[in-house]
C-alpha positions in Angstrom: 0.0 0.0 0.0 2.8 2.4 1.0 6.5 2.0 1.8 5.6 1.5 5.5 2.2 -0.2 5.2 1.5 -3.6 3.6 -1.6 -5.5 2.9 -1.2 -9.2 3.9 -3.3 -12.2 2.7 -2.5 -15.6 4.0 -4.0 -19.1 3.5 -3.1 -21.9 5.9 -3.8 -25.6 5.3 -2.8 -28.3 7.7 -3.5 -31.9 7.0 -4.8 -33.8 10.0 -4.6 -37.5 10.9 -6.5 -40.0 8.9 -10.3 -39.6 9.5 -10.1 -36.0 10.7 -10.8 -33.0 8.4 -8.0 -30.7 7.3 -7.5 -27.3 9.0 -8.1 -24.6 6.4 -7.9 -20.8 7.3 -7.9 -17.6 5.2 -6.7 -14.3 6.7 -6.3 -10.7 5.6 -4.7 -7.9 7.5 -2.1 -5.1 7.6 1.6 -4.8 8.6 3.1 -1.4 9.6 6.7 -0.6 9.9 7.4 1.8 12.8 10.1 4.5 12.7 12.4 2.4 14.9 12.3 -0.5 12.4 9.9 -2.7 14.3 6.9 -4.1 12.4 3.5 -4.6 13.9 0.6 -6.3 12.3 -3.0 -7.3 12.8 -5.1 -9.7 10.7 -8.6 -11.3 10.8 -9.6 -14.6 9.3 -12.2 -17.2 8.8 -12.2 -20.9 8.7 -13.1 -22.5 5.4 -14.5 -25.8 6.8 -16.3 -27.1 9.9 -13.1 -28.2 11.8 -11.4 -24.8 11.6 -12.2 -21.9 14.0 -15.0 -19.8 12.5 -13.2 -16.5 13.3 -9.6 -15.8 14.3 -7.7 -12.6 15.1 -3.9 -12.5 14.9 -1.5 -9.8 16.3 2.2 -9.8 15.5 5.3 -7.8 16.5 8.6 -8.2 14.7 12.0 -6.6 15.3 15.6 -7.3 14.3 18.1 -8.3 17.1 21.1 -7.3 15.0 22.1 -5.6 11.7 
């Protein structure tokens, strides 16, 4: 979107043991780079089948420990 703001789309699929349904989740959100270099993000998602959480909210913080 801008040099400091990014739109993020994710799709997660996890195959379960035999007999169980697969975990399938679609999320959309934003990541923002702060002036100190840290990145914060927030996303919301929905499960695509019965065995996945109906709604999910994710929050992320990322920063570098070295150069």
